[in-house]
VMD Tcl script that draws the C-alpha trace (Angstrom):
set ca {
  {94.36 113.74 117.76}
  {90.72 112.99 118.58}
  {91.62 110.12 120.88}
  {94.13 112.27 122.77}
  {91.57 115.08 123.10}
  {89.09 112.65 124.65}
  {91.61 110.93 126.93}
  {92.90 114.23 128.34}
  {89.42 114.83 129.79}
  {89.84 111.66 131.86}
  {93.09 112.52 133.63}
  {91.49 113.32 137.01}
  {89.45 110.15 137.31}
  {90.69 107.44 134.92}
  {89.35 103.90 135.04}
  {90.15 100.54 133.45}
  {88.27 101.47 130.27}
  {90.41 104.58 129.86}
  {93.56 102.49 130.27}
  {92.32 100.10 127.57}
  {91.68 103.06 125.25}
  {95.14 104.48 125.92}
  {96.74 101.13 125.11}
  {94.79 101.02 121.86}
  {96.02 104.50 120.96}
  {99.63 103.45 121.62}
  {99.13 100.34 119.51}
  {97.83 102.48 116.63}
  {100.76 104.89 116.91}
  {103.20 101.99 116.87}
  {101.57 100.62 113.72}
  {101.71 103.98 111.90}
  {105.17 105.21 112.88}
  {106.05 106.02 109.28}
  {102.74 107.62 108.29}
  {103.52 111.08 106.97}
  {101.41 114.17 106.46}
  {101.28 114.92 102.73}
  {100.16 118.40 101.69}
  {99.35 119.85 98.29}
  {97.63 123.07 97.25}
  {95.23 123.36 94.32}
  {94.62 127.11 94.64}
  {96.19 129.34 97.31}
  {93.36 131.82 96.84}
  {90.79 129.33 98.16}
  {90.80 128.34 101.84}
  {88.44 125.53 102.80}
  {87.59 125.03 106.45}
  {85.75 121.88 107.52}
  {84.19 122.40 110.97}
  {81.96 119.82 112.63}
  {80.59 119.10 116.09}
  {79.23 116.11 117.97}
  {76.34 116.77 120.32}
  {76.47 115.64 124.00}
  {79.20 113.07 123.36}
  {81.03 113.51 126.69}
  {79.87 112.07 130.04}
  {78.87 115.57 131.21}
  {76.78 115.93 128.01}
  {79.05 118.54 126.47}
  {79.78 118.49 122.77}
  {83.05 118.13 120.91}
  {84.37 120.32 118.11}
  {86.70 119.36 115.29}
  {88.01 121.42 112.41}
  {90.63 121.39 109.67}
  {91.92 123.67 106.93}
  {92.64 122.20 103.51}
  {94.16 123.85 100.47}
  {93.77 120.72 98.36}
  {95.25 117.59 99.94}
  {95.88 117.03 103.62}
  {95.13 119.27 106.60}
  {97.34 122.35 106.88}
  {96.05 122.84 110.42}
  {93.52 120.93 112.48}
  {92.06 120.85 115.96}
  {89.92 118.70 118.21}
  {88.61 120.00 121.52}
  {85.84 119.60 124.05}
  {83.28 122.39 124.06}
  {83.25 124.71 127.08}
  {79.50 124.72 127.59}
  {76.45 122.54 127.02}
  {74.14 122.95 124.07}
  {70.50 121.96 123.87}
  {70.58 120.58 120.34}
  {72.93 119.47 117.58}
  {72.34 122.80 115.83}
  {73.46 124.72 118.89}
  {76.50 122.45 119.21}
  {77.40 123.26 115.59}
  {77.05 127.02 116.26}
  {79.36 126.72 119.28}
  {81.81 124.70 117.18}
  {81.95 127.36 114.47}
  {82.56 130.03 117.10}
  {85.45 127.93 118.48}
  {87.22 128.10 115.12}
  {86.47 131.69 114.13}
  {89.84 132.84 115.48}
  {92.09 130.59 113.37}
  {89.69 130.89 110.42}
  {90.13 134.68 110.25}
  {93.81 134.66 111.22}
  {94.64 132.31 108.33}
  {92.86 134.58 105.86}
  {94.71 137.67 107.10}
  {98.03 135.80 107.16}
  {97.68 134.67 103.54}
  {96.86 138.22 102.45}
  {99.83 139.57 104.41}
  {102.10 137.15 102.52}
  {100.94 138.63 99.22}
  {98.40 135.97 98.20}
  {95.06 137.16 96.89}
  {92.95 134.97 99.15}
  {89.49 135.74 97.82}
  {87.57 132.71 99.12}
  {87.41 131.69 102.76}
  {84.87 128.88 102.75}
  {83.30 127.25 105.79}
  {81.97 123.78 104.95}
  {78.89 122.77 106.97}
  {76.77 119.60 106.97}
  {73.95 121.01 109.11}
  {71.53 123.13 107.11}
  {69.84 124.64 110.17}
  {73.23 125.89 111.31}
  {73.89 127.35 107.87}
  {70.67 129.40 108.02}
  {71.50 130.74 111.47}
  {75.03 131.65 110.40}
  {73.88 133.51 107.29}
  {70.65 135.09 108.55}
  {71.36 135.38 112.27}
  {68.35 135.68 114.55}
  {66.06 136.23 111.56}
  {66.14 132.45 111.09}
  {65.79 131.80 114.82}
  {62.83 129.88 116.23}
  {61.59 129.00 119.70}
  {64.18 126.20 119.75}
  {67.12 128.48 119.00}
  {66.17 131.97 120.23}
  {67.99 131.35 123.53}
  {71.40 131.05 121.80}
  {73.78 133.71 123.08}
  {74.38 136.65 120.78}
  {78.15 136.12 120.86}
  {77.74 133.07 118.67}
  {76.40 135.29 115.87}
  {79.79 136.89 115.41}
  {80.09 134.63 112.35}
  {77.21 136.51 110.70}
  {79.15 139.80 110.89}
  {82.16 138.07 109.29}
  {79.94 136.76 106.48}
  {78.31 140.16 105.96}
  {81.66 141.88 105.44}
  {82.78 139.23 102.97}
  {85.53 137.54 104.96}
  {83.77 134.15 104.94}
  {81.18 132.20 102.99}
  {79.26 129.09 104.04}
  {78.72 126.11 101.77}
  {76.85 122.87 102.30}
  {78.88 119.70 102.62}
  {77.34 116.19 102.81}
  {78.12 114.35 106.03}
  {80.06 111.68 104.13}
  {82.38 114.40 102.83}
  {82.74 116.25 106.12}
  {86.40 115.43 106.73}
  {86.35 117.04 110.19}
  {83.94 114.34 111.38}
  {86.88 112.17 112.44}
  {87.99 115.00 114.76}
  {84.71 115.07 116.70}
  {84.19 111.45 117.76}
  {85.81 108.01 117.59}
  {85.35 106.31 114.23}
  {86.31 102.82 113.14}
  {86.84 100.71 110.05}
  {86.54 101.96 106.50}
  {84.97 105.29 107.49}
  {87.94 106.08 109.74}
  {90.42 105.23 106.99}
  {88.60 107.44 104.47}
  {88.57 110.37 106.89}
  {92.23 109.80 107.78}
  {93.24 109.78 104.12}
  {91.84 113.29 103.67}
  {93.32 114.51 106.95}
  {96.80 113.04 106.37}
  {96.89 113.05 102.57}
  {97.66 109.31 102.52}
  {96.15 106.27 100.82}
  {92.84 104.99 102.20}
  {94.29 101.51 102.79}
  {97.64 102.72 104.07}
  {99.69 100.23 106.11}
  {103.24 100.41 107.41}
  {104.83 97.78 105.18}
  {107.63 95.75 106.80}
  {109.88 96.29 103.80}
  {109.58 100.04 104.18}
  {110.45 99.79 107.88}
  {113.52 97.71 107.05}
  {114.63 100.18 104.39}
  {114.49 102.99 106.93}
  {116.40 100.86 109.45}
  {119.05 100.21 106.81}
  {119.32 103.92 106.10}
  {119.85 104.66 109.79}
  {122.48 101.92 109.99}
  {124.32 103.37 107.02}
  {124.34 106.77 108.69}
  {125.36 105.58 112.17}
  {127.63 102.66 111.30}
  {129.57 103.73 108.25}
  {132.99 102.30 107.44}
  {134.63 100.22 110.16}
  {131.63 100.40 112.50}
  {129.42 98.88 109.81}
  {131.95 96.10 109.32}
  {131.95 95.30 113.05}
  {128.14 95.36 113.21}
  {127.69 92.89 110.38}
  {130.41 90.67 111.81}
  {128.47 90.47 115.09}
  {125.24 89.78 113.25}
  {126.82 87.02 111.20}
  {127.83 85.11 114.36}
  {124.18 84.49 115.22}
  {124.00 81.59 112.81}
  {125.90 78.33 113.02}
  {126.11 78.14 109.28}
  {129.64 79.28 108.42}
  {128.64 79.80 104.81}
  {126.46 82.73 105.90}
  {129.23 84.56 107.74}
  {130.14 87.83 106.08}
  {133.72 88.90 105.44}
  {134.66 92.35 104.23}
  {138.24 91.74 103.23}
  {138.90 93.32 99.86}
  {135.39 94.77 99.30}
  {134.47 98.42 98.87}
  {131.96 100.53 100.81}
  {129.11 99.94 98.34}
  {129.45 96.18 98.71}
  {129.36 96.55 102.49}
  {126.02 98.39 102.35}
  {124.61 95.76 100.00}
  {125.58 92.97 102.39}
  {124.09 94.84 105.35}
  {120.78 95.09 103.49}
  {120.81 91.42 102.54}
  {121.47 90.37 106.14}
  {118.66 92.51 107.55}
  {116.19 91.03 105.07}
  {116.94 87.44 106.11}
  {114.58 85.89 108.64}
  {117.51 84.00 110.25}
  {118.64 87.13 112.11}
  {115.66 88.16 114.30}
  {117.83 88.89 117.33}
  {120.13 91.05 115.23}
  {117.17 93.12 114.03}
  {116.09 93.73 117.63}
  {119.63 94.59 118.68}
  {119.97 97.10 115.85}
  {116.64 98.71 116.71}
  {117.58 98.99 120.38}
  {120.97 100.42 119.51}
  {119.47 103.00 117.16}
  {116.73 104.03 119.58}
  {119.23 104.41 122.42}
  {121.60 106.41 120.21}
}
mol new
graphics top color blue
foreach p $ca { graphics top sphere $p radius 0.5 }
foreach p [lrange $ca 0 end-1] q [lrange $ca 1 end] { graphics top cylinder $p $q radius 0.2 }
display resetview
């Protein structure tokens, strides 16, 4: 999501570096085709919003905002977008970022209440303490470095005053929206992704899992006679007659078992590719 948000700002004037980044994104997507979003809710009365911003990260020195809503595990909704104006400091960038997410933050609260849930806590997690003071106190906490900030960004203070939102401090290492504001790599990226997707930190697309899903698709698309013909074609790829599969006198369960055993053998690489191409084209 973050990578796409950054690459879409380069559509008008892309260069070789942008092409390299796009290829890397495609490579990542190919390697995580079976990564699922896993959601769980600890308490439907507590909405936790993680909103973060990166200061002057774009070539035109504009910031980038990222935010996510979590009810326990995984992000119910998330966003990553370039800020519409320049800020003069990281604190100002954070204020702009909070303003960017005030709409969905309030809408989610009202939606939950409309569905009959007693949503009593709408928490905004922040890792910048200067931003927290400005959000809670408004211009009372303003100084010569922040007094120029437009009054429209203090809309959050009115929301806090009427009790529709509270602000809590969150250490930077636990700011899960950080991955939505800038490119991250290595272990830090995997930790952030695990909280965003609700997956394991060291998640990998295991080959066995991919094969199991391929087998399931084969069973759905090539049941009965079609499955028999498919395996017969696959069995001709080896010169070893002992490995040829015959279905005479066997039931449907045995057919599926033999399909699975064939797909797991390394002696049928071309068959695997043919099956994948057939499934993707179908």
